[in-house]
MMTF fields as JSON, N, C-alpha, C and O atoms, coordinates in Angstrom:
{
  "mmtfVersion": "1.0.0",
  "mmtfProducer": "UNKNOWN",
  "numBonds": 267,
  "numAtoms": 268,
  "numGroups": 67,
  "numChains": 1,
  "numModels": 1,
  "chainsPerModel": [1],
  "groupsPerChain": [67],
  "chainIdList": ["A"],
  "bondAtomList": [4, 2, 8, 6, 12, 10, 16, 14, 20, 18, 24, 22, 28, 26, 32, 30, 36, 34, 40, 38, 44, 42, 48, 46, 52, 50, 56, 54, 60, 58, 64, 62, 68, 66, 72, 70, 76, 74, 80, 78, 84, 82, 88, 86, 92, 90, 96, 94, 100, 98, 104, 102, 108, 106, 112, 110, 116, 114, 120, 118, 124, 122, 128, 126, 132, 130, 136, 134, 140, 138, 144, 142, 148, 146, 152, 150, 156, 154, 160, 158, 164, 162, 168, 166, 172, 170, 176, 174, 180, 178, 184, 182, 188, 186, 192, 190, 196, 194, 200, 198, 204, 202, 208, 206, 212, 210, 216, 214, 220, 218, 224, 222, 228, 226, 232, 230, 236, 234, 240, 238, 244, 242, 248, 246, 252, 250, 256, 254, 260, 258, 264, 262],
  "bondOrderList": [1, 1, 1, 1, 1, 1, 1, 1, 1, 1, 1, 1, 1, 1, 1, 1, 1, 1, 1, 1, 1, 1, 1, 1, 1, 1, 1, 1, 1, 1, 1, 1, 1, 1, 1, 1, 1, 1, 1, 1, 1, 1, 1, 1, 1, 1, 1, 1, 1, 1, 1, 1, 1, 1, 1, 1, 1, 1, 1, 1, 1, 1, 1, 1, 1, 1],
  "groupList": [{"groupName": "MET", "atomNameList": ["N", "CA", "C", "O"], "elementList": ["N", "C", "C", "O"], "formalChargeList": [0, 0, 0, 0], "bondAtomList": [1, 0, 2, 1, 3, 2], "bondOrderList": [1, 1, 2], "singleLetterCode": "M", "chemCompType": "L-PEPTIDE LINKING"}, {"groupName": "SER", "atomNameList": ["N", "CA", "C", "O"], "elementList": ["N", "C", "C", "O"], "formalChargeList": [0, 0, 0, 0], "bondAtomList": [1, 0, 2, 1, 3, 2], "bondOrderList": [1, 1, 2], "singleLetterCode": "S", "chemCompType": "L-PEPTIDE LINKING"}, {"groupName": "GLU", "atomNameList": ["N", "CA", "C", "O"], "elementList": ["N", "C", "C", "O"], "formalChargeList": [0, 0, 0, 0], "bondAtomList": [1, 0, 2, 1, 3, 2], "bondOrderList": [1, 1, 2], "singleLetterCode": "E", "chemCompType": "L-PEPTIDE LINKING"}, {"groupName": "ARG", "atomNameList": ["N", "CA", "C", "O"], "elementList": ["N", "C", "C", "O"], "formalChargeList": [0, 0, 0, 0], "bondAtomList": [1, 0, 2, 1, 3, 2], "bondOrderList": [1, 1, 2], "singleLetterCode": "R", "chemCompType": "L-PEPTIDE LINKING"}, {"groupName": "LEU", "atomNameList": ["N", "CA", "C", "O"], "elementList": ["N", "C", "C", "O"], "formalChargeList": [0, 0, 0, 0], "bondAtomList": [1, 0, 2, 1, 3, 2], "bondOrderList": [1, 1, 2], "singleLetterCode": "L", "chemCompType": "L-PEPTIDE LINKING"}, {"groupName": "VAL", "atomNameList": ["N", "CA", "C", "O"], "elementList": ["N", "C", "C", "O"], "formalChargeList": [0, 0, 0, 0], "bondAtomList": [1, 0, 2, 1, 3, 2], "bondOrderList": [1, 1, 2], "singleLetterCode": "V", "chemCompType": "L-PEPTIDE LINKING"}, {"groupName": "ASP", "atomNameList": ["N", "CA", "C", "O"], "elementList": ["N", "C", "C", "O"], "formalChargeList": [0, 0, 0, 0], "bondAtomList": [1, 0, 2, 1, 3, 2], "bondOrderList": [1, 1, 2], "singleLetterCode": "D", "chemCompType": "L-PEPTIDE LINKING"}, {"groupName": "ILE", "atomNameList": ["N", "CA", "C", "O"], "elementList": ["N", "C", "C", "O"], "formalChargeList": [0, 0, 0, 0], "bondAtomList": [1, 0, 2, 1, 3, 2], "bondOrderList": [1, 1, 2], "singleLetterCode": "I", "chemCompType": "L-PEPTIDE LINKING"}, {"groupName": "LYS", "atomNameList": ["N", "CA", "C", "O"], "elementList": ["N", "C", "C", "O"], "formalChargeList": [0, 0, 0, 0], "bondAtomList": [1, 0, 2, 1, 3, 2], "bondOrderList": [1, 1, 2], "singleLetterCode": "K", "chemCompType": "L-PEPTIDE LINKING"}, {"groupName": "ALA", "atomNameList": ["N", "CA", "C", "O"], "elementList": ["N", "C", "C", "O"], "formalChargeList": [0, 0, 0, 0], "bondAtomList": [1, 0, 2, 1, 3, 2], "bondOrderList": [1, 1, 2], "singleLetterCode": "A", "chemCompType": "L-PEPTIDE LINKING"}, {"groupName": "HIS", "atomNameList": ["N", "CA", "C", "O"], "elementList": ["N", "C", "C", "O"], "formalChargeList": [0, 0, 0, 0], "bondAtomList": [1, 0, 2, 1, 3, 2], "bondOrderList": [1, 1, 2], "singleLetterCode": "H", "chemCompType": "L-PEPTIDE LINKING"}, {"groupName": "GLN", "atomNameList": ["N", "CA", "C", "O"], "elementList": ["N", "C", "C", "O"], "formalChargeList": [0, 0, 0, 0], "bondAtomList": [1, 0, 2, 1, 3, 2], "bondOrderList": [1, 1, 2], "singleLetterCode": "Q", "chemCompType": "L-PEPTIDE LINKING"}, {"groupName": "THR", "atomNameList": ["N", "CA", "C", "O"], "elementList": ["N", "C", "C", "O"], "formalChargeList": [0, 0, 0, 0], "bondAtomList": [1, 0, 2, 1, 3, 2], "bondOrderList": [1, 1, 2], "singleLetterCode": "T", "chemCompType": "L-PEPTIDE LINKING"}, {"groupName": "CYS", "atomNameList": ["N", "CA", "C", "O"], "elementList": ["N", "C", "C", "O"], "formalChargeList": [0, 0, 0, 0], "bondAtomList": [1, 0, 2, 1, 3, 2], "bondOrderList": [1, 1, 2], "singleLetterCode": "C", "chemCompType": "L-PEPTIDE LINKING"}, {"groupName": "ASN", "atomNameList": ["N", "CA", "C", "O"], "elementList": ["N", "C", "C", "O"], "formalChargeList": [0, 0, 0, 0], "bondAtomList": [1, 0, 2, 1, 3, 2], "bondOrderList": [1, 1, 2], "singleLetterCode": "N", "chemCompType": "L-PEPTIDE LINKING"}, {"groupName": "PHE", "atomNameList": ["N", "CA", "C", "O"], "elementList": ["N", "C", "C", "O"], "formalChargeList": [0, 0, 0, 0], "bondAtomList": [1, 0, 2, 1, 3, 2], "bondOrderList": [1, 1, 2], "singleLetterCode": "F", "chemCompType": "L-PEPTIDE LINKING"}, {"groupName": "GLY", "atomNameList": ["N", "CA", "C", "O"], "elementList": ["N", "C", "C", "O"], "formalChargeList": [0, 0, 0, 0], "bondAtomList": [1, 0, 2, 1, 3, 2], "bondOrderList": [1, 1, 2], "singleLetterCode": "G", "chemCompType": "PEPTIDE LINKING"}, {"groupName": "PRO", "atomNameList": ["N", "CA", "C", "O"], "elementList": ["N", "C", "C", "O"], "formalChargeList": [0, 0, 0, 0], "bondAtomList": [1, 0, 2, 1, 3, 2], "bondOrderList": [1, 1, 2], "singleLetterCode": "P", "chemCompType": "L-PEPTIDE LINKING"}, {"groupName": "TYR", "atomNameList": ["N", "CA", "C", "O"], "elementList": ["N", "C", "C", "O"], "formalChargeList": [0, 0, 0, 0], "bondAtomList": [1, 0, 2, 1, 3, 2], "bondOrderList": [1, 1, 2], "singleLetterCode": "Y", "chemCompType": "L-PEPTIDE LINKING"}],
  "groupTypeList": [0, 1, 2, 2, 3, 4, 5, 6, 7, 2, 5, 8, 4, 9, 10, 11, 2, 11, 4, 4, 7, 6, 4, 6, 8, 5, 5, 12, 11, 11, 11, 1, 3, 7, 0, 11, 4, 2, 9, 4, 13, 14, 3, 4, 7, 2, 3, 5, 3, 1, 15, 9, 16, 16, 9, 1, 6, 9, 17, 10, 6, 6, 8, 17, 17, 10, 18],
  "groupIdList": [1, 2, 3, 4, 5, 6, 7, 8, 9, 10, 11, 12, 13, 14, 15, 16, 17, 18, 19, 20, 21, 22, 23, 24, 25, 26, 27, 28, 29, 30, 31, 32, 33, 34, 35, 36, 37, 38, 39, 40, 41, 42, 43, 44, 45, 46, 47, 48, 49, 50, 51, 52, 53, 54, 55, 56, 57, 58, 59, 60, 61, 62, 63, 64, 65, 66, 67],
  "secStructList": [7, 7, 2, 2, 2, 2, 2, 2, 2, 2, 2, 2, 2, 2, 2, 2, 2, 2, 2, 2, 2, 2, 2, 2, 2, 2, 2, 2, 2, 2, 2, 2, 2, 2, 2, 2, 2, 2, 2, 2, 2, 2, 2, 2, 2, 2, 2, 2, 2, 2, 2, 2, 2, 2, 2, 6, 6, 1, 7, 1, 1, 7, 7, 7, 6, 6, 7],
  "xCoordList": [28.467, 28.842, 29.84, 29.625, 30.916, 31.959, 31.528, 30.68, 32.128, 31.841, 32.175, 31.436, 33.284, 33.705, 32.69, 32.369, 32.199, 31.208, 29.899, 29.275, 29.49, 28.279, 28.409, 27.473, 29.554, 29.797, 29.756, 29.193, 30.347, 30.352, 28.929, 28.594, 28.104, 26.719, 25.959, 25.174, 26.189, 25.53, 25.943, 25.114, 27.208, 27.694, 27.027, 26.583, 26.962, 26.302, 24.825, 24.304, 24.165, 22.766, 22.584, 21.641, 23.47, 23.384, 23.554, 22.858, 24.469, 24.67, 23.43, 23.03, 22.843, 21.642, 20.473, 19.696, 20.344, 19.28, 19.466, 18.496, 20.705, 20.972, 20.699, 20.175, 21.048, 20.781, 19.28, 18.835, 18.51, 17.052, 16.483, 15.572, 17.003, 16.557, 16.878, 16.042, 18.091, 18.499, 17.646, 17.221, 17.4, 16.571, 15.136, 14.511, 14.621, 13.27, 13.179, 12.189, 14.199, 14.218, 14.223, 13.516, 15.013, 15.091, 13.747, 13.283, 13.131, 11.845, 10.781, 9.959, 10.796, 9.846, 10.037, 9.061, 11.283, 11.573, 11.142, 10.577, 11.407, 11.015, 9.5, 8.989, 8.785, 7.329, 6.792, 5.861, 7.37, 6.956, 7.194, 6.341, 8.349, 8.68, 7.749, 7.322, 7.435, 6.516, 5.146, 4.526, 4.68, 3.384, 3.401, 2.424, 4.511, 4.644, 4.621, 3.956, 5.342, 5.405, 4.057, 3.682, 3.332, 1.999, 1.067, 0.284, 1.15, 0.312, 0.676, -0.206, 1.967, 2.41, 1.913, 1.443, 2.009, 1.52, 0.028, -0.437, -0.721, -2.169, -2.49, -3.401, -1.734, -1.959, -1.62, -2.329, -0.544, -0.162, -1.189, -1.507, -1.702, -2.74, -3.968, -4.53, -4.378, -5.544, -5.27, -6.157, -4.059, -3.711, -3.748, -4.274, -3.199, -3.221, -4.662, -5.025, -5.473, -6.88, -7.613, -8.46, -7.284, -7.954, -7.527, -8.339, -6.27, -5.819, -6.476, -6.896, -6.563, -7.168, -8.655, -9.204, -9.302, -10.723, -10.97, -11.974, -10.088, -10.228, -9.945, -10.502, -9.096, -8.739, -9.804, -9.781, -10.728, -11.741, -12.738, -13.469, -12.787, -13.696, -13.259, -14.088, -11.984, -11.477, -11.867, -11.78, -12.299, -12.651, -11.414, -10.339, -11.576, -10.447, -10.444, -9.416, -11.568, -11.679, -11.552, -11.764, -11.217, -11.085, -9.878, -8.838, -10.044, -8.931, -8.038, -8.515, -6.768, -5.875, -6.315, -6.984, -5.965, -6.438, -6.011, -6.679, -4.951, -4.48, -5.283, -4.981, -6.288, -7.099, -8.306, -9.103],
  "yCoordList": [48.047, 46.677, 46.277, 46.533, 45.654, 45.287, 44.075, 43.285, 43.955, 42.837, 41.498, 40.525, 41.456, 40.207, 39.774, 38.592, 40.728, 40.426, 39.939, 39.014, 40.532, 40.13, 38.703, 37.911, 38.377, 37.028, 36.028, 34.942, 36.386, 35.509, 35.227, 34.092, 36.255, 36.098, 35.205, 34.351, 35.399, 34.576, 33.11, 32.218, 32.855, 31.482, 30.831, 29.685, 31.569, 31.041, 30.748, 29.723, 31.63, 31.435, 30.191, 29.428, 29.986, 28.81, 27.529, 26.543, 27.536, 26.374, 26.119, 24.973, 27.181, 27.029, 26.495, 25.675, 26.946, 26.442, 24.956, 24.199, 24.526, 23.107, 22.301, 21.19, 22.85, 22.178, 22.003, 20.949, 23.02, 22.926, 21.855, 21.122, 21.762, 20.738, 19.35, 18.448, 19.184, 17.893, 17.534, 16.388, 18.497, 18.253, 17.903, 17.051, 18.557, 18.261, 16.819, 16.136, 16.356, 14.964, 14.0, 12.992, 14.305, 13.441, 13.405, 12.336, 14.552, 14.624, 13.851, 13.15, 13.975, 13.253, 11.75, 11.007, 11.298, 9.872, 9.387, 8.302, 10.185, 9.805, 9.713, 8.789, 10.649, 10.624, 9.372, 8.739, 9.021, 7.812, 6.577, 5.693, 6.522, 5.38, 5.34, 4.262, 6.494, 6.554, 6.01, 5.262, 6.375, 5.895, 4.383, 3.705, 3.849, 2.404, 1.704, 0.682, 2.257, 1.648, 1.726, 0.796, 2.818, 2.929, 1.878, 1.264, 1.673, 0.655, -0.728, -1.546, -0.989, -2.27, -2.46, -3.543, -1.439, -1.516, -1.788, -2.597, -1.137, -1.352, -2.785, -3.401, -3.32, -4.721, -5.666, -6.644, -5.371, -6.222, -6.151, -7.167, -4.965, -4.805, -5.63, -6.328, -5.548, -6.324, -7.822, -8.595, -8.225, -9.648, -10.128, -11.204, -9.343, -9.701, -9.752, -10.654, -8.8, -8.795, -10.034, -10.596, -10.453, -11.639, -12.886, -13.786, -12.953, -14.08, -14.034, -15.065, -12.869, -12.717, -13.036, -13.588, -12.707, -13.001, -14.493, -14.973, -15.237, -16.68, -17.367, -18.432, -16.791, -17.403, -17.177, -17.835, -16.279, -15.982, -17.126, -17.153, -18.074, -19.206, -20.196, -20.94, -20.215, -21.155, -20.677, -19.485, -21.609, -21.197, -20.788, -21.366, -19.799, -19.272, -19.77, -19.69, -20.278, -20.649, -22.146, -22.599, -22.909, -24.355, -24.672, -24.019, -25.698, -26.147, -27.04, -27.685, -27.079, -27.968, -29.425, -29.746, -30.307, -31.694, -32.473, -33.447, -32.094, -32.867, -32.583, -33.181, -31.708, -31.442, -32.314, -32.226],
  "zCoordList": [-4.07, -3.821, -4.907, -6.092, -4.486, -5.443, -6.269, -5.854, -7.429, -8.34, -7.689, -7.841, -6.967, -6.31, -5.249, -5.129, -4.498, -3.462, -4.09, -3.569, -5.171, -5.869, -6.401, -6.291, -6.972, -7.483, -6.332, -6.472, -5.204, -4.028, -3.55, -3.211, -3.527, -3.112, -4.107, -3.696, -5.391, -6.404, -6.295, -6.481, -5.995, -5.836, -4.627, -4.693, -3.53, -2.337, -2.605, -2.166, -3.311, -3.65, -4.52, -4.316, -5.476, -6.342, -5.522, -5.766, -4.559, -3.701, -2.83, -2.624, -2.334, -1.513, -2.333, -1.844, -3.558, -4.424, -4.687, -4.66, -4.943, -5.169, -3.906, -3.979, -2.762, -1.497, -1.28, -0.825, -1.6, -1.48, -2.407, -2.021, -3.602, -4.55, -4.005, -4.056, -3.483, -2.914, -1.7, -1.556, -0.838, 0.346, -0.035, 0.596, -1.062, -1.525, -2.012, -1.748, -2.718, -3.182, -2.001, -2.015, -0.992, 0.185, 0.912, 1.308, 1.085, 1.778, 0.989, 1.58, -0.324, -1.163, -1.033, -0.921, -1.046, -0.878, 0.504, 0.638, 1.518, 2.87, 2.996, 3.629, 2.409, 2.47, 1.787, 2.286, 0.661, -0.037, 0.827, 0.906, 1.468, 2.331, 3.55, 3.964, 4.118, 5.261, 4.85, 5.605, 3.676, 3.213, 3.017, 3.334, 2.492, 2.322, 3.683, 3.852, 4.635, 5.967, 6.682, 7.395, 6.499, 7.09, 6.504, 7.228, 5.199, 4.561, 5.087, 5.35, 5.241, 5.776, 7.206, 7.556, 8.023, 9.409, 9.437, 10.241, 8.584, 8.539, 8.138, 8.692, 7.165, 6.773, 7.922, 8.16, 8.626, 9.757, 10.88, 11.499, 11.142, 12.172, 11.803, 12.647, 10.551, 10.109, 10.212, 10.575, 9.897, 9.984, 11.433, 11.717, 12.34, 13.757, 14.26, 15.016, 13.848, 14.261, 13.744, 14.438, 12.526, 11.989, 12.754, 12.969, 13.164, 13.979, 15.355, 15.879, 15.927, 17.249, 17.186, 18.139, 16.108, 15.948, 15.871, 16.397, 15.234, 15.136, 16.451, 16.719, 17.274, 18.552, 19.604, 20.644, 19.371, 20.383, 20.551, 21.541, 19.606, 19.709, 20.79, 21.314, 21.123, 22.114, 23.512, 23.807, 24.38, 25.744, 26.536, 26.372, 27.384, 28.146, 29.587, 30.26, 30.071, 31.479, 31.727, 32.852, 30.724, 30.908, 31.781, 31.697, 32.625, 33.448, 32.594, 31.66, 32.904, 32.166, 32.33, 33.312, 31.407, 31.436, 32.693, 33.042, 33.373, 34.522, 35.782, 36.815, 35.764, 36.957, 36.993, 37.927]
}
């Protein structure tokens, strides 16, 4: 294998290693954001459930006042 070819392979490998590092950072950031969004969704679900629980006290079968 020629010296030039070996250097070319080493350069490509170095670029791939840097790409993997960059991709790992992106995946880590995305995972963190996904966890934040899941927590937010869970809080919103609980909030909606608490509102729905309070509304269940109102009667649903009452006729409107004009009847």
